[in-house]
C-alpha positions in Angstrom: 28.8 -9.7 0.4 30.0 -9.1 -3.1 32.8 -6.7 -4.0 30.4 -4.6 -6.1 28.1 -4.1 -3.0 31.0 -3.1 -0.8 32.4 -0.7 -3.5 28.9 0.9 -3.8 28.8 1.4 0.0 32.2 3.0 0.1 31.3 5.4 -2.6 28.0 6.2 -0.9 29.8 6.8 2.5 32.9 8.6 1.4 32.2 10.5 -1.8 29.9 13.5 -2.4 28.8 15.2 -5.5 28.0 18.5 -3.7 31.2 18.6 -1.7 33.2 17.6 -4.8 34.7 14.6 -3.0 35.7 11.9 -5.5 37.5 8.6 -5.0 40.2 7.0 -7.1 40.7 3.2 -7.3 43.5 3.4 -4.8 41.2 5.3 -2.3 38.5 2.6 -2.7 41.0 -0.2 -2.1 42.2 1.6 1.1 38.7 1.7 2.4 38.1 -1.9 1.3 41.1 -3.0 3.4 40.0 -1.0 6.3 36.3 -1.9 6.4 35.9 -5.2 4.6 38.7 -7.4 3.2 42.5 -6.8 3.3 43.1 -9.2 0.4 41.2 -7.2 -2.2 43.4 -5.9 -5.0 43.3 -2.9 -7.4 42.4 -5.2 -10.2 39.3 -6.6 -8.4 38.1 -3.1 -7.6 38.6 -2.0 -11.2 36.5 -4.9 -12.4 33.8 -4.2 -9.8 33.6 -0.6 -10.9 33.5 -1.6 -14.6 30.6 -4.0 -13.9 28.7 -1.4 -11.9 29.1 1.4 -14.5 28.4 -1.0 -17.4 25.1 -2.0 -15.8 24.0 1.7 -16.1 25.3 2.5 -19.6 21.8 2.8 -21.0 20.4 5.0 -18.2 20.2 8.9 -18.5 23.1 10.5 -16.6 20.9 11.9 -13.9 19.7 8.4 -13.1 23.1 6.8 -12.9 24.2 5.9 -9.3 27.9 5.9 -10.0 29.5 8.9 -11.9 33.1 9.5 -12.8 35.5 11.6 -14.9 37.1 10.2 -18.0 40.5 10.7 -19.6 42.3 9.6 -22.8 39.3 10.2 -25.1 37.0 8.7 -22.5 38.8 5.4 -22.5 40.0 5.6 -18.8 37.7 6.3 -15.9 38.8 7.9 -12.6 37.5 10.1 -9.8 34.4 8.1 -8.9 31.5 9.4 -6.8 28.0 8.4 -5.6 25.3 10.2 -7.5 22.5 10.4 -5.0 19.2 11.4 -6.5 18.6 13.6 -3.4 21.3 16.0 -2.5 22.8 16.2 1.0 21.3 19.7 1.5 17.9 18.3 0.6 18.5 15.4 3.1 19.5 18.1 5.7 16.2 19.8 5.1 14.3 16.5 5.8 16.3 15.9 9.0 15.8 19.5 10.2 12.0 19.2 9.4 11.9 16.0 11.5 13.8 17.3 14.5 12.0 20.6 14.6 8.5 19.3 13.9 5.6 19.2 16.4 4.7 15.6 15.7 7.6 13.4 16.9 8.7 12.9 20.5 12.5 12.9 21.0 13.1 9.2 20.6 11.0 8.9 17.4 12.6 12.0 15.9 16.2 10.8 16.6 15.4 7.4 15.1 14.0 8.8 11.9 16.7 11.5 11.5 19.3 8.7 12.0 17.7 6.6 9.3 17.6 9.5 6.9 21.4 10.0 7.5 22.0 6.4 6.4 20.6 7.3 2.9 23.7 9.3 2.2 27.3 9.4 3.5 29.9 11.1 5.6 29.2 14.6 4.1 25.6 14.5 5.3 26.7 13.4 8.8 29.2 16.3 8.8 26.5 18.9 8.0 23.9 17.4 10.4 26.1 16.6 13.5 23.1 17.4 15.8 21.1 14.4 14.5 22.3 12.2 17.3 21.7 11.8 21.1 23.1 15.2 21.8 20.3 17.0 20.0 18.2 17.6 23.0 14.4 17.6 23.2 11.9 18.1 20.4 8.8 20.3 20.8 6.5 17.3 21.0 6.3 15.6 24.4 3.4 13.1 23.9 3.6 9.5 22.8 0.9 9.6 20.1 2.1 7.9 17.0 1.2 10.7 14.6 2.6 8.8 11.5 0.4 5.8 12.4 -2.6 8.1 12.6 -1.7 9.6 9.3 -1.6 6.2 7.6 -5.0 5.3 9.0 -6.4 8.6 7.7 -4.9 8.1 4.3 -6.4 4.6 4.1 -9.8 5.9 5.2 -9.8 8.7 2.6 -8.8 6.3 -0.2 -11.4 3.7 0.7 -14.3 6.2 1.6 -14.3 5.1 5.3 -15.3 6.9 8.4 -12.7 7.5 11.1 -13.4 7.4 14.8 -11.1 8.8 17.5 -10.8 10.3 20.9 -10.5 14.1 20.6 -8.2 15.7 23.2 -6.7 19.1 24.0 -3.6 19.9 25.9 -4.1 20.5 29.6 -2.0 20.6 32.8 -2.3 18.3 35.9 0.1 18.3 38.8 2.4 20.6 36.7 2.6 18.1 33.9 1.2 18.6 30.4 -1.3 15.9 29.3 -4.0 15.2 26.8 -7.4 16.0 28.2 -10.2 13.9 26.7 -13.0 15.9 25.0 -15.1 13.2 23.5 -15.3 10.5 20.9 -15.7 11.7 17.3 -16.9 9.9 14.1 -16.2 11.9 11.0 -15.6 11.7 7.3 -11.9 12.6 6.5 -11.4 14.8 3.5 -7.7 16.0 3.4 -4.5 15.6 5.4 -2.3 18.7 5.5 1.0 19.6 7.1 1.2 23.2 8.4 3.7 24.8 10.8 5.2 21.4 11.7 1.9 19.7 12.5 -0.5 17.5 10.6 -4.1 18.6 10.4 -7.1 16.6 9.1 -10.0 18.4 7.3 -13.2 16.5 8.1 -16.9 16.8 7.9 -19.8 15.1 9.7 -22.3 13.1 7.7 -25.0 15.1 6.0 -23.1 18.3 6.7 -21.2 20.6 4.4 -19.3 22.4 7.1 -15.6 21.5 7.3 -13.7 21.2 10.6 -10.0 21.0 11.3 -8.5 18.5 13.8 -4.9 18.2 14.8 -3.7 14.7 14.2 -1.4 14.7 17.2 -4.4 15.3 19.5 -6.2 12.2 18.2 -5.9 9.0 20.2 -7.4 5.5 19.8 -8.0 6.3 16.1 -9.5 3.6 14.0 -11.0 3.2 10.5 -14.7 2.4 10.6 -17.0 0.8 7.9 -17.2 2.0 4.4 -19.6 4.9 4.3 -22.7 5.2 2.0 -22.8 8.4 0.0 -24.8 11.3 1.5 -24.7 13.1 -1.8 -22.2 15.7 -0.6 -19.1 15.9 -2.8 -16.1 18.1 -2.7 -17.8 20.6 -5.1 -20.5 21.1 -2.5 -18.2 22.2 0.3 -17.6 25.7 -0.9 -14.0 25.9 0.3 -10.7 25.3 -1.6 -9.2 21.9 -0.7 -5.9 22.4 -2.4 -3.3 22.5 0.3 -1.6 25.8 -0.6 -4.8 27.6 -1.1 -6.5 26.3 2.0 -3.6 27.1 4.3 -3.3 30.7 2.9 -7.1 31.2 3.3 -7.2 29.9 6.8 -4.4 31.4 9.0 -3.5 29.2 12.0 -5.7 26.5 10.4 -8.8 28.3 11.7 -11.8 27.0 9.7 -14.9 28.8 8.5 -16.3 30.3 5.4 -14.1 32.6 3.3 -14.6 36.3 3.5 -12.9 39.2 1.6 -10.9 41.7 3.6 -8.9 44.8 2.8 -5.8 44.9 5.0 -3.6 48.0 5.4 0.0 47.1 6.4 3.1 49.2 7.0 5.2 49.0 3.9 8.3 48.3 6.0 6.8 45.1 7.3 5.1 43.9 4.0 7.2 40.7 4.2 5.2 39.5 7.1 2.1 39.5 5.0 3.8 37.7 2.2 4.9 35.0 4.5 1.3 34.3 5.6 -0.8 35.0 2.4 1.7 34.6 -0.4 0.2 34.6 -3.9 -3.4 35.2 -2.6 -2.5 38.9 -2.3 -4.3 41.4 -4.5 -2.6 44.8 -4.2 -5.1 47.7 -4.2 -3.2 50.8 -3.2 0.4 51.8 -2.4 1.8 54.8 -0.6 5.3 55.6 0.6 4.4 54.1 4.0 1.6 51.6 3.6 0.2 49.0 1.2 -3.5 48.1 0.9 -4.3 44.6 -0.2 -7.3 42.3 -0.5 -7.1 38.8 0.9 -9.6 36.0 1.4 -9.6 34.4 4.9 -11.8 32.9 7.5 -13.1 35.3 10.2 -11.3 33.6 13.1 -8.1 33.2 11.1 -8.1 36.9 10.3 -8.9 37.8 13.9 -5.9 35.8 15.1 -3.7 37.2 12.3 -4.6 40.8 13.2 -4.0 40.2 16.9 -0.6 38.8 16.1 0.3 41.8 13.8 -1.7 44.5 15.6 1.3 46.9 15.5 1.7 47.0 11.7 -1.7 46.0 10.2 -5.4 47.0 10.3 -8.6 46.3 8.4 -9.9 49.0 6.1 -13.6 49.7 6.0 -14.4 46.7 8.2 -18.1 45.8 8.0 -17.7 42.2 9.3 -19.7 42.2 12.6 -18.4 38.8 13.5 -14.7 39.9 13.0 -15.4 43.1 15.1 -16.8 40.9 17.8 -13.8 38.7 17.9 -11.4 41.7 17.9 -13.4 43.4 20.6 -13.3 40.3 22.8 -9.5 40.0 22.3 -9.0 43.7 23.0 -11.1 43.6 26.2 -9.2 40.5 27.4 -5.8 42.3 26.9 -7.1 45.4 28.5 -8.1 43.5 31.6 -4.6 42.1 31.9 -2.9 45.5 31.8 -5.2 47.5 34.0 -4.2 48.2 37.6 
């Protein structure tokens, strides 16, 4: 390998912009002797650094891979470091997202986290020491290749194809969790969305405007079918927002259905909980010292699940939605049966 290539690897591994770790020529030579070639001289390293920095002279500073400090009216360069376009903290976020997601089994998560680590250097390894065999178990125990399913879905959306798959739900048999087959589905994929650590696919059936949500990790034997002929139903005919942020906010827990308007009263002390779930969709109607009334749009089932989850701090004002009342009554009766003697 060339000296330039080895110098670049040393800077990538041992320097850090965020941690303010820079390397002088003598430091680079020391690492060269340790990791590559004991015969390399200071002069050779200086020349390699000059060639590398000269090749980036016409690039904007933020795009330059190698950065440095200058002295003597910018005639002398020193204190070199690797200027990664993604910071180590951002890489850490990616690694944490992988390890704590619901779509990778332990082996796949560790493999991907390790590959992300190689994109930076020692500083990233220091702040993500758990991205190794000692991490433990992820929350996803199945062997479905969710990323492969996502790629097939992306291809099908791009090329106007149907997708066909076995739909499953989690079940238990002999004390082990497994995927219980529910039937074969052939659908038109519309959007792929990540929410709460899982990928969901919004789909519809041919000649139908109703949108359904399927968890990608529960799809097996997925394949792309033939290119579909138009049934005259476009995105504008679906009557639901397909932008990721808007859809997720309008459909708590990814519960599908038509959007309805609700007035929610929440204890002011716990207003943050509502912000977490509905974000910018909130329309504040009334404030008191102890409560806040807001208007949100949500699906009926999504709102029912949300109210059950936050029953101690939130309620619906002037609820005239019979379907929502039915869902809440069913939930309340179920809970009551569990606590009765």
